[in-house]
Each structure stands twice: as C-alpha cells, then as structure tokens.
SERO-4910 file (N, C-alpha, C, O; in steps of 0.05 Angstrom, whole numbers):
BEGIN
 pado doro    nc1    nc2    nc3   cac1   cac2   cac3    cc1    cc2    cc3    oc1    oc2    oc3
  Met    A     17    -24      0      0      0      0     18     25      0     37     27     15
  Tyr    A     11     44    -17     27     69    -19     20     87      5     -3     90     12
  Ile    A     41     98     17     37    116     39     37    145     29     57    154     18
  Lys    A     15    159     32     14    187     23     32    205     39     42    226     28
  Asn    A     37    199     63     53    216     80     82    212     74     95    194     86
  Leu    A     94    227     56    121    224     48    141    231     70    164    225     68
  Met    A    131    245     91    148    251    113    158    225    127    179    226    140
  Ala    A    144    203    123    151    178    136    170    161    119    182    142    129
  Leu    A    171    166     93    187    150     75    217    154     80    226    177     86
  Glu    A    233    133     77    261    135     81    278    133     56    298    146     54
  Val    A    269    117     37    284    113     12    265    113    -11    246     98    -12
  Phe    A    271    130    -31    255    129    -56    269    141    -79    286    159    -76
  Asn    A    263    131   -104    274    141   -129    251    153   -145    229    142   -145
  Arg    A    257    175   -160    236    186   -176    248    206   -196    270    215   -193
  Ile    A    231    213   -216    237    234   -235    227    260   -223    205    261   -212
  Glu    A    242    281   -225    233    307   -215    239    329   -236    261    331   -246
  Lys    A    219    345   -242    221    367   -260    213    393   -245    194    392   -230
  Lys    A    227    415   -250    222    439   -235    214    461   -255    223    462   -278
  Tyr    A    196    479   -245    185    500   -262    182    525   -245    173    523   -222
  Leu    A    189    548   -255    184    574   -242    158    585   -255    157    589   -279
  Ile    A    138    589   -238    112    597   -248    103    623   -236    112    631   -214
  Ser    A     85    637   -250     74    663   -240     50    658   -223     40    636   -221
  Gln    A     40    680   -211     15    678   -196     -8    669   -214    -25    653   -205
  Gln    A     -9    679   -238    -30    671   -257    -28    641   -263    -48    627   -263
  Asn    A     -4    632   -269      0    603   -274    -10    587   -250    -24    567   -254
  Lys    A     -3    596   -226    -10    581   -202    -40    580   -199    -51    559   -193
  Asp    A    -54    602   -203    -83    603   -200    -97    584   -220   -115    570   -212
  Leu    A    -88    584   -244    -99    567   -265    -94    538   -258   -112    520   -261
  Leu    A    -70    532   -248    -63    505   -241    -80    495   -218    -90    472   -218
  Leu    A    -83    511   -197    -99    503   -174   -127    496   -181   -139    477   -170
  Asn    A   -139    511   -200   -166    505   -209   -167    478   -223   -186    463   -220
  Leu    A   -146    473   -239   -145    448   -254   -141    424   -235   -152    403   -239
  Leu    A   -124    428   -215   -117    406   -197   -141    395   -182   -141    372   -174
  Asp    A   -161    412   -177   -185    402   -163   -198    378   -178   -211    362   -165
  Asn    A   -194    377   -204   -206    355   -219   -189    329   -219   -200    308   -224
  Phe    A   -163    332   -214   -146    309   -217   -130    300   -192   -121    278   -191
  Met    A   -128    318   -173   -109    312   -151   -122    319   -124   -140    335   -122
  Asp    A   -111    306   -103   -119    311    -76    -96    325    -61    -73    321    -67
  Lys    A   -103    343    -43    -83    357    -27    -70    337     -7    -83    319      3
  Asp    A    -45    342     -2    -31    328     19    -45    331     46    -57    352     51
  Ser    A    -45    311     62    -59    312     88    -48    334    106    -62    343    124
  Tyr    A    -23    343    101    -12    365    118    -21    393    109    -16    412    123
  Asn    A    -34    394     86    -45    420     77    -73    423     87    -92    423     71
  Lys    A    -76    425    113   -102    426    125   -116    452    117   -105    474    119
  Asn    A   -141    449    109   -158    472    100   -144    488     78   -148    512     75
  Gly    A   -128    474     62   -115    487     40    -91    504     46    -80    517     29
  Lys    A    -83    504     72    -60    521     80    -34    506     74    -32    482     73
  Thr    A    -13    522     70     14    511     66     25    500     92     16    508    114
  Tyr    A     45    483     89     61    475    113     90    484    108     99    487     85
  Ser    A    104    487    129    131    499    128    152    476    129    150    457    144
  Ile    A    173    479    112    196    461    112    221    477    117    225    498    104
  Cys    A    237    469    135    262    482    142    285    463    138    284    439    145
  Asn    A    307    473    127    330    456    121    357    469    129    360    493    127
  Leu    A    375    453    138    403    460    141    419    445    120    420    420    122
  Tyr    A    430    458    101    447    445     81    475    444     91    486    463    101
  Leu    A    487    420     88    515    416     96    534    418     73    526    411     50
  Asp    A    558    427     78    578    429     56    605    429     69    609    430     93
  Thr    A    625    429     51    653    430     60    661    458     67    646    477     59
  Pro    A    683    463     80    692    491     85    695    507     59    691    531     60
  Ser    A    701    494     37    705    508     11    680    506     -7    682    511    -31
  Asn    A    658    497      4    633    495    -11    635    476    -35    623    481    -56
  Glu    A    649    454    -31    655    436    -53    630    423    -65    628    420    -89
  Leu    A    610    416    -48    587    401    -58    570    419    -76    561    411    -98
  Ile    A    565    444    -68    547    461    -84    562    471   -109    549    474   -130
  Ile    A    588    476   -107    603    484   -131    602    462   -152    597    467   -175
  Arg    A    606    437   -143    605    414   -161    577    411   -173    574    406   -197
  Ser    A    557    415   -156    529    412   -165    523    433   -187    510    426   -207
  Leu    A    532    457   -184    527    478   -204    541    474   -230    534    486   -250
  Glu    A    561    456   -230    574    449   -255    558    429   -272    567    422   -294
  Lys    A    535    421   -261    517    402   -274    530    376   -282    530    368   -306
  Pro    A    542    362   -263    554    336   -269    533    315   -274    509    319   -268
  Val    A    541    292   -284    522    270   -287    512    260   -260    489    253   -257
  Phe    A    529    261   -240    522    253   -213    527    275   -194    548    288   -195
  Lys    A    508    281   -176    513    301   -155    497    293   -130    477    277   -132
  Glu    A    505    303   -107    492    296    -82    492    320    -63    509    337    -64
  Lys    A    472    319    -45    470    340    -24    463    326      2    450    305      2
  Ile    A    471    338     24    464    328     50    450    351     65    460    374     65
  Arg    A    428    345     79    414    366     93    400    354    118    396    330    119
  Leu    A    394    371    136    378    364    159    351    379    156    351    403    152
  Arg    A    329    364    157    303    376    151    284    374    175    283    353    188
  Ser    A    269    395    179    246    394    198    221    405    184    223    419    164
  Tyr    A    199    398    195    173    408    185    163    429    205    152    423    226
  Gly    A    168    454    198    163    476    216    187    480    235    206    465    234
  Thr    A    185    500    252    206    505    272    205    483    292    184    478    304
  Ala    A    227    469    296    228    446    313    237    453    342    249    473    347
  Gln    A    229    435    360    239    436    387    261    414    390    263    396    373
  Leu    A    277    416    411    300    397    413    291    368    414    306    350    405
  Asn    A    268    362    424    259    334    426    241    326    402    231    304    402
  Asp    A    238    344    382    222    337    359    238    319    340    263    319    340
  Thr    A    224    305    323    237    288    303    244    305    278    227    320    268
  Val    A    269    303    270    278    316    245    290    294    227    292    270    236
  Tyr    A    298    301    203    307    281    184    334    288    172    337    309    160
  Leu    A    353    270    175    379    273    163    377    259    136    372    236    134
  Glu    A    382    275    114    376    265     87    401    268     69    417    286     71
  Ser    A    403    248     51    421    251     28    403    251      3    384    236      1
  Lys    A    410    269    -16    395    271    -41    415    269    -63    432    286    -67
  Lys    A    413    247    -79    431    242   -101    415    243   -127    392    235   -129
  Lys    A    428    254   -148    416    255   -174    435    244   -195    458    253   -197
  Tyr    A    426    224   -210    442    212   -231    425    210   -256    406    195   -257
  Lys    A    434    224   -277    420    224   -303    390    229   -300    374    216   -312
  Gly    A    384    249   -283    356    257   -281    339    242   -261    317    250   -255
  Ile    A    350    220   -250    335    204   -230    345    212   -202    369    211   -197
  Val    A    326    219   -185    332    228   -158    329    205   -139    308    191   -138
  Asn    A    349    201   -122    348    181   -101    351    196    -74    371    209    -70
  Lys    A    331    194    -57    332    207    -31    331    186     -9    314    168     -9
  Arg    A    349    189      9    351    171     32    351    188     57    365    208     59
  Arg    A    336    179     77    333    196    101    329    178    125    319    156    124
  Thr    A    337    189    148    333    175    173    326    194    195    338    216    196
  Pro    A    307    188    212    298    207    232    315    205    258    327    185    264
  Cys    A    316    227    272    328    229    298    317    253    312    302    269    299
  Thr    A    323    257    337    314    282    350    332    305    341    355    300    334
  Leu    A    322    329    343    339    352    336    362    354    355    384    361    346
  Glu    A    358    349    380    381    350    399    402    330    392    426    337    393
  Ala    A    394    306    384    414    286    376    429    295    351    453    290    348
  Ala    A    415    308    332    428    317    308    449    339    314    471    339    304
  Tyr    A    441    358    331    460    379    339    485    366    352    508    374    346
  Asn    A    481    347    370    504    334    383    521    318    363    545    317    365
  Tyr    A    507    307    343    522    292    322    540    310    306    563    303    300
  Phe    A    530    334    299    547    353    285    571    362    301    592    368    290
  Glu    A    568    362    327    590    371    345    610    348    350    634    353    351
  Thr    A    600    324    354    617    302    363    622    280    342    641    265    345
  Gly    A    606    279    321    608    258    301    595    232    310    598    212    296
  Ile    A    581    232    332    568    208    343    538    214    347    531    234    360
  Leu    A    522    197    335    493    200    340    486    184    364    482    160    363
  Gln    A    484    198    387    481    185    413    453    173    417    451    152    429
  Asp    A    433    188    409    406    179    413    395    167    386    384    182    370
  Asn    A    399    142    382    391    130    357    365    114    360    359     96    344
  Ser    A    350    119    381    326    104    386    305    108    364    288     90    360
  Lys    A    306    130    350    286    135    329    296    128    301    281    133    282
  Ile    A    319    117    298    330    110    272    316     85    263    318     64    276
  Ile    A    302     87    240    288     63    230    306     46    213    304     21    214
  Asn    A    324     58    198    342     43    180    371     50    186    380     70    175
  Pro    A    385     35    202    413     41    208    430     42    184    450     57    184
  Gln    A    424     27    162    440     27    138    440     55    125    460     64    115
  Val    A    416     67    125    414     94    114    432    114    129    447    129    117
  Phe    A    431    112    156    448    130    172    477    125    167    493    144    165
  Ser    A    485    100    164    513     93    159    523    106    133    545    116    132
  Glu    A    506    105    113    514    117     87    517    147     90    536    159     79
  Ile    A    498    160    103    499    189    106    523    197    124    537    216    118
  Asp    A    527    182    145    549    187    163    576    185    149    594    201    153
  Tyr    A    578    166    130    603    163    115    608    187     98    631    197     96
  Ile    A    587    197     84    590    221     67    598    245     83    616    260     75
  Ile    A    585    249    106    591    272    123    620    272    132    633    292    132
  Lys    A    629    249    141    656    247    151    677    247    129    699    258    132
  Tyr    A    670    236    106    689    235     84    695    264     74    718    270     68
  Tyr    A    674    280     72    678    308     62    682    328     84    688    351     78
  Asn    A    679    320    109    681    338    132    659    360    129    665    384    129
  Leu    A    634    351    127    612    369    123    602    382    149    602    369    170
  Thr    A    594    407    147    581    421    170    558    438    159    558    444    135
  Pro    A    539    446    175    517    463    166    528    490    155    545    503    168
  Lys    A    519    497    131    528    522    119    506    542    113    510    566    113
  Val    A    481    532    107    460    549     99    433    539    110    428    515    111
  Phe    A    417    558    119    389    552    126    371    561    104    373    583     94
  Ile    A    353    543     95    333    550     74    306    539     82    303    516     90
  Ser    A    286    557     81    259    549     89    240    557     67    246    575     50
  Tyr    A    216    545     67    196    552     47    169    541     57    168    523     74
  Asp    A    148    552     45    121    543     51    111    526     27    115    535      4
  Arg    A     99    503     32     93    484     11     64    476     11     52    472     33
  Ile    A     53    473    -13     27    460    -16     32    437    -35     46    440    -56
  Ala    A     22    413    -29     28    389    -44      3    374    -52    -17    376    -38
  Phe    A      5    360    -74    -18    346    -85    -10    318    -95     13    315   -104
  Phe    A    -28    299    -92    -24    272   -103    -47    267   -123    -70    273   -118
  Glu    A    -40    255   -146    -60    249   -165    -80    229   -154    -72    209   -142
  Lys    A   -106    234   -159   -126    215   -150   -123    188   -164   -119    186   -188
  Asn    A   -124    167   -147   -123    139   -157    -95    133   -169    -92    112   -181
  Asn    A    -76    151   -165    -49    145   -176    -29    162   -161    -20    182   -170
  Ser    A    -23    153   -137     -6    169   -119     24    170   -128     40    182   -114
  Asp    A     30    157   -150     57    158   -161     64    186   -170     87    194   -171
  Phe    A     44    202   -177     49    229   -188     42    250   -167     21    249   -154
  Arg    A     61    268   -163     59    288   -142     67    315   -152     86    317   -168
  Ile    A     54    336   -144     61    364   -150     64    379   -124     47    377   -106
  Thr    A     86    395   -122     89    413   -100     93    441   -110    105    445   -131
  Ile    A     83    460    -95     87    489   -102     98    502    -77     86    502    -56
  Asp    A    122    514    -80    136    526    -58    136    557    -60    140    567    -82
  Ser    A    131    570    -38    130    599    -38    146    609    -13    153    593      4
  Asn    A    151    635    -12    165    647     11    191    632     17    196    625     40
  Ile    A    207    628     -4    233    614     -1    253    634     11    259    654     -1
  Leu    A    263    627     35    282    645     49    308    631     55    308    607     59
  Ser    A    329    646     57    355    634     64    371    652     82    367    677     82
  Arg    A    388    640     98    406    656    115    431    639    121    431    615    119
  Arg    A    453    653    127    478    640    133    487    645    162    510    640    169
  Lys    A    469    654    178    473    656    207    450    643    221    430    636    209
  Asp    A    453    639    247    432    626    262    425    599    249    401    594    242
  Leu    A    445    582    245    441    557    231    429    536    250    442    517    258
  Lys    A    404    540    257    389    523    275    361    519    265    350    536    252
  Leu    A    350    496    270    323    490    263    303    497    285    278    495    280
  Asp    A    313    504    308    295    512    330    293    543    332    283    553    352
  Ile    A    303    556    312    300    585    310    280    591    287    283    579    265
  Pro    A    260    608    291    240    612    270    252    620    243    273    632    241
  Ala    A    238    612    222    247    617    194    249    647    189    231    663    197
  Ser    A    271    655    177    275    683    169    298    683    149    312    663    147
  Gly    A    301    705    135    324    707    116    317    723     91    296    737     90
  Glu    A    335    721     71    331    735     46    315    719     27    320    694     24
  Pro    A    296    731     12    280    716     -7    298    707    -31    315    722    -40
  Leu    A    293    684    -41    308    673    -64    294    677    -91    306    675   -112
  Leu    A    268    684    -90    253    688   -115    240    716   -115    234    726    -93
  Pro    A    235    727   -138    220    753   -140    192    749   -129    182    727   -127
  Pro    A    179    771   -122    151    770   -113    133    757   -134    137    760   -158
  Asp    A    113    742   -124     93    729   -142    106    709   -161     96    704   -183
  Thr    A    128    697   -153    141    675   -168    142    651   -150    149    653   -126
  Phe    A    136    628   -161    134    604   -145    150    581   -158    153    581   -183
  Leu    A    160    563   -142    174    540   -152    155    516   -151    146    508   -130
  Met    A    149    506   -175    133    482   -177    151    458   -184    168    460   -201
  Glu    A    146    436   -171    160    411   -177    140    390   -183    120    386   -169
  Ala    A    144    375   -205    129    352   -212    146    327   -207    169    326   -217
  Lys    A    135    308   -193    151    285   -184    135    259   -191    111    257   -185
  Ala    A    149    240   -203    135    215   -210    155    192   -209    179    196   -213
  Tyr    A    145    169   -204    161    145   -205    162    133   -234    180    117   -240
  Asn    A    144    142   -251    144    133   -279    142    157   -297    162    169   -304
  Thr    A    118    164   -306    114    186   -325     94    206   -315     78    199   -297
  Phe    A     94    230   -326     74    250   -319     48    245   -335     50    237   -358
  Pro    A     25    251   -324      0    246   -338     -4    266   -361      8    287   -362
  Leu    A    -21    257   -380    -25    273   -404    -37    300   -398    -30    320   -410
  Trp    A    -56    301   -379    -69    327   -373    -50    348   -363    -53    371   -368
  Phe    A    -29    339   -348     -9    357   -338      9    367   -360     15    391   -361
  Ala    A     17    349   -378     33    357   -401     18    376   -418     30    395   -429
  Arg    A     -8    373   -422    -24    391   -438    -25    419   -425    -23    439   -439
  Phe    A    -28    419   -398    -29    445   -384     -2    460   -388     -3    484   -394
  Leu    A     20    447   -386     46    460   -389     49    471   -417     58    493   -421
  Ser    A     40    455   -437     42    464   -465     24    488   -470     33    508   -482
  Glu    A     -1    488   -460    -19    510   -465    -10    536   -452    -13    557   -463
  Gln    A      3    533   -428     12    557   -414     41    565   -420     51    584   -410
  Lys    A     53    549   -438     81    554   -446     99    555   -422    116    573   -419
  Ile    A     96    535   -405    113    532   -381    134    510   -387    127    488   -394
  Phe    A    159    517   -383    181    499   -390    197    492   -365    200    509   -347
  Ser    A    206    468   -364    222    460   -341    248    475   -341    258    484   -361
  Thr    A    259    478   -317    284    493   -313    302    479   -293    293    463   -277
  Ser    A    327    484   -295    346    474   -275    347    494   -252    356    517   -255
  Phe    A    337    485   -229    335    504   -207    341    489   -181    330    467   -176
  Ser    A    359    499   -166    366    489   -140    364    511   -119    376    533   -123
  Lys    A    349    507    -98    347    528    -77    374    534    -66    382    558    -63
  Tyr    A    390    514    -59    416    518    -49    434    531    -70    450    549    -64
  Gly    A    431    522    -95    447    534   -117    441    563   -121    459    579   -125
  Arg    A    415    570   -120    407    598   -123    418    615   -100    428    637   -104
  Glu    A    416    604    -76    427    618    -52    457    622    -55    467    644    -49
  Phe    A    472    602    -64    501    604    -66    509    625    -87    528    640    -83
  Asn    A    494    626   -109    501    646   -130    496    674   -119    513    692   -124
  Lys    A    474    678   -104    469    704    -92    490    711    -72    499    734    -69
  Tyr    A    499    691    -57    519    695    -36    546    703    -49    559    721    -39
  Cys    A    553    691    -71    577    698    -85    576    726    -97    595    742    -95
  Leu    A    553    733   -108    550    759   -120    550    782    -99    557    804   -105
  Ser    A    542    775    -74    541    795    -53    569    803    -44    572    824    -31
  Gly    A    589    787    -50    616    792    -41    622    782    -14    645    783     -5
  Asp    A    603    770      0    608    759     27    625    734     26    636    727     47
  Ser    A    627    721      3    642    697      2    672    701      0    687    682      2
  Glu    A    680    726     -5    708    732     -8    723    732     19    747    737     20
***
C-alpha cells in the first residue's frame, strides 16, 4: 500500500522536474488540480506547511560548486524539519543524489538535539528513532568523508498534491523561499533573504514513472518549461554575487 505521508518514507527514487511559475499560472493550475489531484494531508484547510533545512557542505563549498557544474552525478546532505522544531522533535537527516535525471533520496529520523550533538561530536548518541541504520551509515560516511558542516538555512512554505487513484504522481508548489547563513538552527523561526522575486513560485512535478497527459497539456498550453533550479544553488550564487564569500 502506498503511503501518502512522504514525511515517513526513508528511501525512494523518482523523476523530478522543476518550473518557475507566475501567480496567474498558479491560480490556473490550482483550479485544474481540483479535478485530478488531492491535497496532501498536511495542507489542512488548503493552507501551506513549512519546511526548514540546514544544508551541509565542506569549508570550501565543494558540494554546491560541483552541483552547479551540472555533473552526471551530484549529491546533497541536509537536515530537515517540518516547521520550527523543538529539541525533542523528530527531524530528518537526508542525502539527495541525482544521476542522469533520476533522484534518489535517503533519510533517517532522529531528534533535533541528537542531530546537533552529532554535528559537534560525530556520534549520533540517541539512535532510538532511527528506522534504518543502513541509511544513517551511508549518510554518516559522506559527512565524515567530506568533513561536512551546516552552511545554509533554507525554508519555504509548501502545498502538495497527489493524483487521484495514482499516488505515483505528485506536484508541490513552494513559496516564501528564504535563506540565511547565520543562526544555523532549526529551532529558530524561519527568516532570511528571499530567493525568488515576488509572485514567483517554484513548482516541482515528481513521479516514479511518467507524468500524466493532462499535466503535459497544461504545461504546453501555458508555455511553461522545465528549468534547472536548486534552492541551495540559487542561494550560493546570490551569496557569491554579494561579495560575502570573499
């Protein structure tokens, strides 16, 4: 049985396409989605839910620089919470790898306090909530191999949809994308510099197989084209242009 709550999934592969859309595009799409898709259970009463991330990188920003070069294979490591977390809340340590357009995401839960201690000591002391030790071992190896530490906080508000009778297809729309390079904590409320212009949204279409015909027709009619977009990549480019990276 497919689990609609993706917050609980630990390992999955899928195709992901990204699109930057206008407020008009979004309004037209939301009207269309009522016919084909159901809202995620976390979008109660149609409201967005908040996602907060700490992206990890090397002292010289090796992972994001390599990613922006558009290699065949790239990977990112992040710590994710849903909303502002408390120390005893469950958060997710994730690796996201992309190879020839196919995204593989692996994640393991722990408490926020345990994650903070892990970043300081290299030891995940409270592993009572780890469902898959193999996933943590793989992430732990990457973190220690590259000497990764938290470098950037990125948050956004999301509304998500699953296709009716076919939960393999998912659409997410992210707004209010913010980033900061100080206060790198998930128990501090979201704040920072916006990464997109006003009334611009990031839409992602995600599927384990193919996108449905009605969605492809909508994109064609509205002349919406997929784009290469990374929240961390956009933040890093802005950071470099600001001169703070020197």
